[in-house]
C-alpha positions in Angstrom: 166.1 -12.0 79.8 163.7 -9.8 78.0 165.1 -8.2 75.0 162.0 -6.2 74.3 160.8 -8.3 71.4 157.1 -9.1 71.2 156.4 -12.3 69.2 152.8 -12.4 68.4 151.5 -15.1 66.1 148.2 -14.1 64.8 147.4 -16.0 61.6 144.0 -16.3 60.1 142.9 -19.1 57.8 139.7 -18.4 55.9 139.1 -21.4 53.7 135.5 -22.0 52.5 134.5 -25.4 53.9 131.6 -27.2 52.3 130.4 -30.7 52.9 128.5 -32.9 50.5 128.7 -30.7 47.4 129.9 -33.5 45.2 127.0 -35.7 46.5 124.4 -33.0 45.9 125.6 -32.4 42.4 125.4 -36.2 41.6 121.9 -36.4 43.0 120.8 -33.3 41.0 122.3 -34.7 37.8 120.6 -38.1 38.3 117.3 -36.4 39.1 117.6 -34.2 36.0 118.4 -37.2 33.8 115.4 -39.1 35.3 113.1 -36.2 34.6 114.3 -35.8 31.1 113.9 -39.6 30.3 110.4 -39.5 31.9 109.4 -36.5 29.8 110.6 -38.2 26.6 108.7 -41.4 27.5 105.5 -39.4 28.2 105.9 -37.4 25.0 106.5 -40.6 22.9 103.5 -42.3 24.6 101.2 -39.4 24.0 102.3 -38.9 20.4 101.8 -42.7 19.8 98.4 -42.6 21.3 97.3 -39.6 19.2 98.7 -40.8 15.9 97.5 -44.3 16.4 93.9 -43.2 17.3 93.6 -40.7 14.4 94.9 -43.3 12.0 92.5 -46.0 13.2 89.6 -43.6 13.3 90.1 -42.4 9.7 90.6 -45.9 8.4 87.6 -47.1 10.2 85.4 -44.3 8.9 86.6 -45.0 5.3 85.7 -48.7 5.8 82.2 -47.7 6.9 82.5 -48.6 10.6 79.8 -46.9 12.6 81.8 -47.2 15.9 85.1 -45.7 14.7 85.1 -43.4 17.8 86.3 -46.5 19.7 89.8 -45.7 18.4 90.1 -43.0 21.0 89.0 -45.0 24.0 91.6 -47.0 26.0 91.1 -50.8 25.8 88.3 -50.4 23.4 90.8 -49.3 20.8 92.5 -52.7 21.1 89.2 -54.4 20.1 88.6 -51.9 17.3 92.2 -52.4 16.0 91.6 -56.2 15.7 88.2 -55.8 14.2 89.5 -53.6 11.4 91.6 -56.6 10.2 88.5 -58.9 9.8 88.8 -62.6 9.9 92.4 -63.9 9.8 92.8 -66.9 7.6 95.5 -69.4 8.5 96.5 -72.7 6.8 94.0 -75.0 8.6 92.2 -72.6 10.9 91.0 -69.0 11.1 90.7 -66.3 13.7 87.2 -65.0 13.3 87.2 -62.3 16.0 90.8 -61.0 16.4 89.5 -57.9 18.1 88.1 -59.9 21.0 91.2 -62.0 21.3 93.4 -58.9 21.3 91.3 -57.5 24.2 90.9 -60.7 26.2 94.5 -62.1 26.1 96.0 -59.4 28.4 93.2 -60.0 30.9 93.7 -63.7 30.8 97.4 -63.4 31.3 97.1 -61.0 34.2 94.5 -63.2 35.9 96.6 -66.4 35.5 99.8 -64.7 36.6 98.2 -63.1 39.6 96.6 -66.3 40.8 99.8 -68.3 40.2 101.9 -65.7 42.1 99.6 -65.8 45.1 99.4 -69.6 45.1 103.2 -70.1 44.9 103.9 -67.3 47.4 101.6 -68.9 49.9 103.3 -72.3 49.2 106.7 -70.7 49.8 105.6 -69.3 53.1 104.1 -72.6 54.1 107.3 -74.5 53.2 109.4 -72.1 55.2 107.1 -72.2 58.2 107.0 -76.0 58.3 110.7 -76.3 58.3 111.0 -73.6 61.0 108.5 -75.4 63.2 110.5 -78.6 62.8 113.5 -76.7 64.3 115.4 -76.4 61.0 115.7 -72.6 60.5 118.2 -73.0 57.7 116.0 -75.5 56.0 113.1 -73.1 56.2 115.0 -70.3 54.6 116.2 -72.7 51.9 112.7 -74.0 51.2 111.3 -70.4 51.1 114.0 -69.3 48.7 113.7 -72.3 46.4 109.9 -71.8 46.1 110.4 -68.2 45.2 112.9 -69.1 42.5 110.4 -71.7 41.1 107.8 -69.0 41.2 110.0 -66.6 39.3 110.8 -69.2 36.6 107.2 -70.2 36.2 105.9 -66.6 35.8 108.8 -65.8 33.5 107.9 -68.8 31.2 104.2 -67.7 31.2 105.2 -64.1 30.4 107.4 -65.2 27.5 104.7 -67.5 26.1 102.1 -64.7 26.4 104.4 -62.1 24.8 105.0 -64.5 21.8 101.3 -65.3 21.3 100.3 -61.6 21.6 103.0 -60.4 19.3 102.1 -62.9 16.6 98.4 -61.9 16.9 99.3 -58.3 16.6 101.5 -58.9 13.6 98.7 -60.8 11.8 96.3 -58.1 12.5 98.6 -55.4 11.2 99.4 -57.4 8.0 95.7 -57.6 7.1 95.3 -53.8 7.6 98.5 -52.7 5.9 98.0 -54.9 2.8 94.8 -52.9 2.1 97.1 -50.0 1.2 100.5 -51.5 0.3 102.0 -54.7 -1.2 102.0 -57.9 0.8 105.7 -58.0 1.3 105.8 -54.4 2.6 102.8 -55.2 4.8 104.8 -58.0 6.5 107.9 -55.7 6.9 105.8 -52.9 8.4 104.0 -55.3 10.8 107.3 -56.8 12.1 108.8 -53.3 12.6 105.6 -52.2 14.3 106.1 -54.8 17.0 109.8 -53.9 17.6 110.1 -50.1 17.2 108.0 -47.8 19.4 105.8 -45.3 17.6 106.3 -47.1 14.3 102.8 -48.6 14.1 101.2 -45.3 15.0 103.1 -43.5 12.3 102.1 -46.2 9.7 98.4 -45.9 10.5 98.6 -42.1 10.5 100.4 -42.0 7.1 98.2 -44.7 5.4 94.9 -43.4 6.7 94.2 -41.4 3.5 95.9 -43.6 0.9 93.7 -45.2 -1.7 92.8 -48.8 -1.2 94.5 -51.5 -3.3 92.4 -52.9 -6.2 90.1 -55.5 -4.8 90.6 -54.3 -1.2 87.9 -51.6 -1.3 85.3 -51.9 1.4 81.7 -52.7 0.6 80.1 -49.5 1.7 76.6 -50.0 0.1 74.3 -53.0 0.5 74.2 -55.5 -2.3 71.9 -54.6 -5.2 68.3 -55.8 -5.0 67.3 -58.2 -7.8 65.1 -56.5 -10.4 61.4 -57.0 -10.0 59.6 -58.1 -13.2 57.5 -55.3 -14.5 53.7 -55.6 -14.5 52.1 -54.9 -17.9 48.5 -53.8 -18.4 46.4 -56.8 -18.6 48.8 -58.9 -16.5 47.9 -61.1 -13.6 47.2 -58.1 -11.4 44.9 -56.7 -14.0 43.2 -60.0 -14.8 45.2 -60.8 -17.9 48.3 -62.8 -18.9 51.9 -61.5 -19.2 53.0 -61.0 -22.7 54.5 -64.2 -24.1 53.5 -66.3 -21.0 50.7 -68.5 -19.9 47.7 -67.0 -18.2 47.4 -68.4 -14.7 43.8 -67.4 -14.5 42.8 -69.6 -17.5 42.1 -68.7 -21.1 41.1 -65.2 -21.8 37.4 -64.8 -22.7 37.3 -62.4 -25.6 34.2 -60.2 -25.6 32.2 -60.9 -28.8 31.5 -58.0 -30.9 27.7 -57.4 -30.7 25.8 -57.5 -33.9 24.4 -54.3 -35.0 21.1 -55.9 -35.7 20.6 -56.5 -32.0 20.3 -52.8 -31.5 18.1 -52.0 -34.6 14.8 -50.5 -33.8 11.8 -52.7 -34.1 9.8 -52.2 -37.3 6.0 -52.2 -36.9 4.2 -55.1 -38.5 2.3 -54.5 -41.7 -1.3 -55.6 -41.0 -3.6 -56.2 -43.9 -7.2 -55.5 -43.5 
């Protein structure tokens, strides 16, 4: 039966549907944090480079170094930093050229670590290949993995040893520079903190660059005095006579005799008697 009712169901659902909004927000936040951290690192690095270079340059100029401009050149500034300290005296030995060691040590470490990495990596591949050829796939994977672990441990030990040696050298260099401007104990404290806290060493050099030198630490800016030359008196050796109060190397002095006035008297005519 039809009662004349029209049941029409027309419902509209308009809900905003979005996919991945949470993931996009997380990626944006991580990217923002990464960019902020990168900007801070770059700013600290640039400030450290500028303060460190200006401090080293000014101290070098005050110490009379002609090549103080090396403080602004990468790698060369490491050499100049060490040379400002001078010879480092230890108990039984001494480091005569700390600037050269500070420049060469990173190069030696990089070369040794690189050669060792290539050698052990090739050894790991060879061990895995030999095991695989013998039909032992699992043994090849185990040999390769074991060699890589040994490689990692060896390089880690070398890195730790290098870091310790380089840090000690840097502290010794800083101590000898800082103690020109401050007490020995404070120089040690500043040197240790310089190796731990970023930007600390650069700020110390920048602050100390115009401080007066400690007594006894002043640089020798003028050549040593020339010994006095004995004066030459008239009648001395160069003039043919002896020095006053000294022997005559040319022999006894011949005094000129005073001529007799009679030698110059006019001749009198002879009286002739006729």
